[in-house]
DOVEX-251568 format. One record per residue: residue number from 1; residue in three letters; x negated, z negated, y negated of N, C-alpha, C in turn. Coordinates in Angstrom, 2 decimals. Example, Ala and Ser with C-alpha at 12.3 -4.5 7.8 and 13.67 -1.06 7.14 Angstrom:
! DOVEX-251568
    i   aa     n.xx     n.zz     n.yy    ca.xx    ca.zz    ca.yy     c.xx     c.zz     c.yy
    1  ala   -13.19    -7.80     5.69   -12.30    -7.80     4.50   -13.20    -7.80     3.30
    2  ser   -12.85    -7.08     2.25   -13.67    -7.14     1.06   -12.90    -7.87    -0.03
END
This chain:
! DOVEX-251568
    i   aa     n.xx     n.zz     n.yy    ca.xx    ca.zz    ca.yy     c.xx     c.zz     c.yy
    1  met    18.86    -3.39    -9.60    17.89    -3.66   -10.44    17.92    -2.64   -11.46
    2  asp    17.09    -2.68   -12.66    17.45    -1.91   -13.83    17.01    -0.36   -13.48
    3  gly    17.95     0.50   -12.91    17.59     1.64   -12.59    16.94     1.99   -11.31
    4  trp    16.76     1.08   -10.54    15.86     1.34    -9.41    16.14     0.72    -8.21
    5  ser    15.62     0.88    -6.97    15.83     0.31    -5.93    14.84     0.29    -4.99
    6  leu    14.75    -0.96    -4.03    13.52    -0.86    -3.25    14.01    -0.85    -1.81
    7  arg    13.39    -0.41    -0.79    13.64    -0.30     0.53    12.68     0.08     1.57
    8  pro    12.60    -0.42     2.70    11.45     0.00     3.66    11.64     1.16     3.61
    9  ala    10.41     2.01     3.93    10.23     3.31     4.35    10.09     3.74     5.73
   10  ala    10.73     4.76     5.83    10.79     5.27     7.23     9.75     6.76     7.36
   11  ala     9.96     7.10     8.55     8.90     8.08     8.67     9.56     9.60     7.85
   12  ala    10.91     9.59     7.62    11.48    10.47     7.14    11.16    10.67     5.45
   13  asp    10.61     9.33     4.86    10.01     9.63     3.74     8.67     9.94     3.38
   14  ala     7.73    10.48     4.29     6.44    10.86     4.66     6.13    11.69     3.25
   15  asp     7.05    12.55     3.04     6.51    13.62     1.87     6.87    13.05     0.70
   16  ala     7.72    12.12     0.54     7.61    11.25    -0.86     6.55    10.35    -0.85
   17  leu     6.05     9.61     0.05     5.18     9.07     0.08     3.55     9.55    -0.44
   18  ala     3.36    10.78     0.43     2.44    11.39     0.32     2.01    11.90    -1.34
   19  arg     3.37    12.18    -1.95     3.26    12.70    -3.43     2.89    11.57    -4.19
   20  leu     3.27    10.36    -3.67     2.87     9.21    -4.68     1.51     8.70    -4.39
   21  arg     1.00     9.18    -3.12    -0.46     8.72    -2.94    -1.30     9.86    -3.71
   22  trp    -1.00    10.91    -3.73    -1.36    11.93    -4.57    -1.44    11.67    -6.01
   23  ala    -0.47    11.25    -6.56    -0.24    10.90    -7.98    -1.29     9.69    -8.17
   24  phe    -1.09     8.56    -7.56    -1.87     7.52    -7.82    -3.65     7.63    -7.78
   25  arg    -3.98     8.51    -6.70    -5.65     8.91    -6.74    -5.90     9.98    -7.93
   26  ala    -4.86    10.94    -8.30    -5.04    11.88    -9.14    -5.06    11.16   -10.67
   27  glu    -4.42    10.14   -10.69    -4.23     9.33   -11.92    -5.77     8.29   -12.16
   28  leu    -6.28     8.18   -11.10    -7.43     7.55   -11.00    -8.86     8.55   -11.51
   29  gly    -8.25     9.85   -11.39    -9.44    10.81   -11.41   -10.21    11.14    -9.95
   30  gln    -9.68    10.61    -8.93   -10.17    10.78    -7.69    -9.57    11.60    -6.59
   31  ala    -9.12    12.69    -7.23    -8.28    13.74    -6.29    -9.16    14.72    -6.20
   32  ala   -10.20    15.11    -5.00   -10.96    16.07    -5.13   -10.61    17.08    -4.12
   33  glu    -9.49    16.94    -3.24    -8.93    17.76    -2.14    -7.91    18.42    -2.74
   34  ala    -7.70    19.74    -2.37    -6.39    20.56    -2.92    -5.03    19.85    -2.69
   35  glu    -4.48    19.88    -3.83    -3.28    19.14    -3.46    -2.35    19.29    -2.34
   36  ala    -1.90    20.73    -1.92    -1.13    21.23    -1.01    -1.93    20.39     0.39
   37  ala    -2.95    20.88     0.60    -3.83    20.38     1.57    -3.84    18.81     1.96
   38  phe    -3.68    18.42     0.83    -3.49    16.76     0.91    -2.44    16.31     1.23
   39  leu    -1.29    16.93     0.77     0.20    16.48     0.96     0.55    16.71     2.24
   40  glu     0.16    17.79     3.05     0.40    18.22     4.40    -0.33    17.19     5.35
   41  arg    -1.75    16.90     4.81    -2.57    15.77     5.96    -1.76    14.58     5.59
   42  ala    -1.43    14.36     4.54    -0.99    12.93     4.21     0.38    12.28     4.95
   43  ala     1.43    13.55     4.57     2.64    13.53     5.12     2.53    13.06     6.82
   44  ala     1.62    14.02     7.29     1.69    14.08     8.82     1.22    12.64     9.24
   45  trp    -0.15    12.15     8.50    -0.53    10.75     8.75     0.51     9.72     8.71
   46  met     1.20     9.80     7.88     2.19     8.58     7.41     3.35     8.76     7.89
   47  ala     3.92     9.78     8.46     5.03     9.90     9.34     4.72     9.64    10.89
   48  ala     3.49     9.77    11.24     3.12     9.07    12.46     2.98     7.46    12.51
   49  arg     2.39     7.10    11.42     2.04     5.55    11.47     3.57     4.84    11.37
   50  leu     4.56     5.36    10.46     5.86     4.84    10.19     6.51     4.69    11.65
   51  asp     6.29     5.94    12.14     6.99     6.05    13.63     6.40     5.07    14.74
   52  glu     5.15     4.74    14.64     4.71     3.68    15.50     4.96     2.44    15.81
   53  gly     5.59     1.75    14.95     6.04     0.71    14.96     5.85    -0.24    13.98
   54  arg     5.10    -1.67    14.36     4.98    -2.58    13.46     3.76    -2.63    12.49
   55  arg     2.85    -2.21    13.12     1.64    -2.12    12.54     1.31    -1.63    11.35
   56  trp     1.98    -0.57    10.82     2.04    -0.16     9.55     3.56    -0.17     9.07
   57  gln     3.41    -0.66     7.78     4.72    -0.74     6.98     4.73    -0.28     5.75
   58  ala     5.82     0.07     5.27     5.58     0.87     3.72     7.06     0.74     3.05
   59  trp     6.95     0.47     1.76     8.03     0.30     1.04     8.25     1.49     0.01
   60  leu     9.41     1.83    -0.38     9.57     2.88    -1.41    10.64     2.41    -2.50
   61  val    10.09     2.52    -3.67    11.14     2.42    -4.94    11.72     4.02    -5.33
   62  glu    13.04     3.90    -5.49    13.51     5.26    -5.93    14.41     4.65    -7.25
   63  asp    14.36     5.78    -8.06    15.35     5.62    -9.27    16.73     6.12    -8.95
   64  asp    17.55     5.83    -9.62    19.01     5.92    -9.55    19.45     7.32    -9.19
   65  arg    18.68     8.34    -9.17    18.61     9.75    -8.67    18.24     9.74    -7.38
   66  gly    17.45     8.83    -7.12    17.17     9.03    -5.48    15.41     9.51    -5.48
   67  glu    14.93     9.54    -6.70    13.50    10.28    -7.01    12.46     8.82    -6.56
   68  ala    11.54     9.35    -5.74    10.67     8.28    -5.28     9.65     7.91    -6.72
   69  ile     9.56     6.57    -6.99     8.89     6.18    -8.33     7.70     5.18    -7.73
   70  gly     7.65     4.62    -6.52     7.03     3.61    -6.47     6.75     3.28    -4.76
   71  cys     5.45     2.74    -4.48     5.50     2.56    -3.00     4.25     1.35    -2.65
   72  ala     4.24     0.94    -1.55     3.02    -0.09    -1.12     3.31     0.20     0.42
   73  trp     1.93     0.04     0.96     1.43    -0.06     2.35     1.14    -1.33     2.62
   74  leu     1.32    -1.55     4.09     0.93    -2.97     4.59     0.48    -2.47     5.88
   75  gln    -0.86    -2.89     6.49    -1.34    -2.73     7.90    -1.60    -4.10     8.33
   76  leu    -0.98    -4.47     9.47    -1.23    -5.56    10.06    -2.45    -5.73    11.04
   77  ile    -3.48    -6.21    10.87    -4.78    -6.15    11.40    -4.93    -7.26    12.33
   78  glu    -4.92    -7.12    13.50    -5.37    -8.26    14.54    -6.79    -8.74    14.65
   79  lys    -6.45   -10.16    14.86    -8.05   -10.74    14.70    -8.35   -10.98    16.21
   80  val    -9.63   -11.35    16.78    -9.75   -11.74    17.80    -9.25   -12.93    18.15
   81  pro    -8.62   -13.50    19.42    -8.24   -14.68    19.70    -8.92   -15.78    19.26
   82  asn    -8.28   -16.86    18.52    -9.13   -17.85    18.08    -8.59   -19.13    18.61
   83  pro    -9.23   -20.32    19.11    -8.77   -21.38    19.65    -8.52   -22.43    18.53
   84  gly    -8.58   -22.05    17.30    -8.22   -22.79    15.98    -7.21   -22.53    15.52
   85  pro    -6.76   -23.42    14.44    -5.60   -23.54    13.91    -5.13   -22.09    13.00
   86  glu    -5.92   -21.48    12.67    -5.65   -20.23    11.99    -4.81   -19.03    12.64
   87  glu    -3.88   -18.37    11.87    -3.26   -17.41    12.54    -4.22   -16.11    13.01
   88  glu    -3.49   -15.17    13.74    -4.65   -14.15    14.31    -4.17   -12.77    13.86
   89  leu    -3.92   -12.54    12.61    -3.51   -11.34    11.80    -3.96   -11.59    10.38
   90  his    -4.58   -10.45     9.97    -4.74   -10.19     8.43    -3.53    -9.20     7.97
   91  gly    -3.23    -9.27     6.81    -2.65    -8.28     6.17    -3.49    -7.30     5.28
   92  tyr    -3.33    -6.15     5.26    -4.11    -5.30     4.14    -2.90    -4.31     3.45
   93  val    -2.92    -4.90     2.33    -1.97    -4.11     1.15    -2.77    -3.04     0.99
   94  thr    -2.06    -1.65     0.81    -2.79    -0.65     0.07    -1.81     0.45    -0.48
   95  ser    -2.46     1.34    -1.43    -1.63     2.27    -2.07    -0.27     1.75    -2.83
   96  met    -0.54     0.50    -3.56     0.57     0.09    -4.38     0.38     1.11    -5.51
   97  tyr     1.61     1.56    -5.65     1.75     2.71    -7.00     2.74     2.48    -7.45
   98  val     2.98     2.51    -8.84     4.29     2.79    -9.51     4.00     3.94   -10.70
   99  ala     5.02     4.88   -10.81     4.98     5.70   -11.53     4.64     5.28   -12.98
  100  pro     4.04     6.11   -13.83     3.51     5.24   -15.35     4.72     5.04   -16.08
  101  ala     5.84     5.93   -16.00     6.94     5.62   -16.66     7.81     4.57   -16.40
  102  trp     7.78     3.96   -15.16     8.30     2.92   -14.86     7.54     1.68   -14.72
  103  arg     6.44     1.52   -15.16     5.56     0.26   -14.89     6.28    -0.68   -15.95
  104  asn     5.76    -1.77   -15.95     6.34    -3.04   -16.63     7.69    -3.16   -16.51
  105  arg     8.23    -2.94   -15.45     9.97    -3.29   -15.31    10.04    -4.24   -13.69
  106  gly     8.97    -5.02   -13.41     9.10    -5.70   -12.33     8.83    -5.14   -11.10
  107  ile     8.53    -3.68   -10.92     8.60    -2.88    -9.81     7.43    -3.25    -8.90
  108  gly     6.24    -3.38    -9.56     4.81    -3.93    -8.75     5.30    -5.19    -8.04
  109  ala     5.71    -6.09    -8.89     5.96    -7.45    -8.25     6.72    -7.34    -7.15
  110  ala     8.01    -6.67    -7.33     8.98    -6.41    -6.25     8.09    -5.87    -4.82
  111  leu     7.31    -4.78    -5.16     6.57    -4.01    -4.01     5.92    -5.09    -3.43
  112  leu     4.92    -5.68    -4.22     3.90    -6.90    -3.56     4.89    -7.91    -3.15
  113  gly     5.81    -8.20    -3.57     6.72    -9.44    -2.95     7.02    -8.76    -1.55
  114  ala     7.46    -7.91    -1.39     8.08    -7.26     0.07     7.01    -6.92     1.11
  115  ala     5.61    -6.64     0.60     4.53    -6.81     1.45     4.30    -8.28     1.89
  116  leu     4.15    -9.29     0.88     3.77   -10.57     1.25     4.98   -11.14     1.85
  117  asp     6.18   -10.96     1.81     7.21   -11.39     2.69     7.01   -11.16     4.20
  118  ala     6.62    -9.98     4.51     6.31    -9.31     5.65     5.02   -10.04     6.17
  119  cys     4.17   -10.02     5.56     2.80   -10.98     5.74     3.55   -12.32     6.20
  120  arg     4.03   -12.96     5.52     4.69   -14.21     5.98     5.44   -14.31     7.19
  121  ala     6.51   -13.47     7.44     7.11   -13.31     8.68     6.18   -13.04     9.74
  122  ala     5.09   -12.28     9.63     4.23   -11.91    10.77     3.17   -13.08    10.84
  123  gln     3.02   -13.88     9.92     2.25   -15.25    10.23     0.78   -14.78     9.92
  124  val     0.41   -14.00     8.90    -0.73   -13.58     8.59    -1.57   -14.79     8.30
  125  asp    -3.16   -14.85     8.52    -3.83   -15.74     8.07    -4.38   -15.41     6.66
  126  ser    -4.73   -14.03     6.06    -4.88   -13.84     4.79    -4.51   -12.38     4.47
  127  val    -4.26   -12.01     3.43    -3.93   -10.66     3.01    -5.25   -10.30     2.14
  128  ile    -5.56    -8.99     2.31    -6.49    -8.42     1.44    -6.34    -7.13     0.90
  129  leu    -6.88    -6.57    -0.18    -6.73    -5.72    -0.93    -7.76    -5.19    -1.86
  130  trp    -7.75    -3.76    -2.35    -8.68    -3.60    -3.19    -7.84    -3.00    -4.49
  131  pro    -7.93    -3.79    -5.32    -7.34    -3.72    -6.73    -7.83    -2.53    -7.48
  132  thr    -7.10    -2.05    -8.59    -7.63    -1.17    -9.67    -7.82    -2.27   -10.87
  133  ser    -8.50    -1.68   -11.91    -8.85    -2.54   -12.73    -7.13    -2.83   -13.66
  134  gly    -6.31    -1.99   -13.32    -5.05    -2.31   -14.12    -4.19    -2.90   -13.37
  135  ser    -4.49    -3.37   -12.04    -3.55    -4.01   -11.34    -3.87    -5.54   -10.87
  136  arg    -5.34    -5.99   -11.52    -5.73    -7.44   -10.99    -4.99    -8.22   -11.69
  137  asp    -4.20    -8.31   -12.75    -3.25    -9.24   -13.26    -2.13    -9.44   -12.64
  138  leu    -1.64    -8.38   -12.05    -0.43    -8.82   -11.05    -0.84    -9.35    -9.60
  139  tyr    -1.89    -9.09    -9.26    -2.18    -9.53    -8.06    -2.81   -11.10    -8.22
  140  ala    -3.50   -11.49    -9.22    -3.74   -12.76    -9.75    -2.69   -13.70   -10.09
  141  arg    -1.28   -13.12   -10.57    -0.27   -13.95   -10.76     0.48   -14.09    -9.44
  142  his     0.22   -13.45    -8.36     0.46   -13.80    -7.18    -0.42   -14.50    -6.14
  143  gly    -1.49   -14.91    -6.80    -2.38   -16.12    -5.96    -3.59   -15.43    -5.56
  144  phe    -3.68   -14.22    -5.66    -4.85   -13.47    -5.08    -6.32   -13.93    -5.85
  145  ala    -7.30   -13.87    -5.12    -8.61   -14.35    -5.83    -9.65   -13.75    -5.07
  146  ala   -11.03   -13.56    -5.71   -12.14   -12.90    -5.09   -12.54   -13.92    -3.99
  147  pro   -12.96   -13.38    -2.75   -13.13   -14.57    -1.58   -14.63   -14.70    -2.03
  148  val   -14.86   -16.02    -1.35   -16.37   -16.59    -1.36   -16.94   -16.10     0.30
  149  asp   -16.01   -16.00     1.15   -16.53   -15.92     2.53   -16.48   -14.34     3.24
  150  val   -16.50   -13.39     2.34   -16.49   -11.89     2.80   -17.67   -11.38     2.54
  151  leu   -18.25   -10.57     3.17   -19.45    -9.55     2.72   -18.88    -8.24     2.99
  152  glu   -19.47    -7.10     2.36   -18.93    -5.69     2.15   -20.21    -5.19     2.37
  153  leu   -20.34    -3.89     3.29   -21.31    -3.03     3.09   -20.53    -1.78     3.29
  154  arg   -20.67    -1.04     2.25   -20.31     0.58     1.95   -20.97     1.34     2.68
  155  ile   -20.63     2.00     3.57   -21.29     2.99     4.63   -20.91     4.45     4.14
  156  gly   -19.63     4.87     3.82   -19.17     6.15     3.77   -19.50     6.50     2.27
  157  thr   -19.99     7.80     1.88   -20.30     8.12     0.71   -19.34     9.29     0.45
  158  gly   -18.24     9.43     1.35   -17.20    10.63     1.10   -17.35    11.25     2.24
  159  arg   -16.45    12.46     2.32   -16.36    13.37     3.54   -16.20    14.46     2.72
  160  glu   -16.33    15.40     3.75   -16.40    16.95     3.09   -14.81    17.19     3.39
  161  leu   -14.51    17.92     2.28   -12.91    18.24     2.05   -12.97    19.79     2.24
  162  pro   -11.71    19.94     2.75   -11.39    21.62     2.78   -11.44    22.32     1.44
END
């Protein structure tokens, strides 16, 4: 590809994935936790999830120098057993991020494609995500639409940060 490559992430990539997560949220103006504390906490969480097995998966995009420039995460969520024809998993795509200098080069589409391929392989019923205003067009091009059969109740108002 044009100066970048995509691969499945492993627990050893947790530091790079944490830095991308920080960049994503900081870019949105949502970073309220101290960067060093967040990176330590997030890297530990990510390494543990990527070691657990197949419930969480992530993909990492690197430039030709091996620098992390994008990522996406997928959680497979079990549904209660169902006697009907629908599959018993949901896919939750989250933390899709591409560094600003690398946008509009097909990286977001490649990351989303990897996550959707994993969803197809796992035979998920539906895929959910929370888009940013800048990513809605990407998701729409891949068939995402606002649901008519889901309700949401926001309970959390934030948490205390160190």
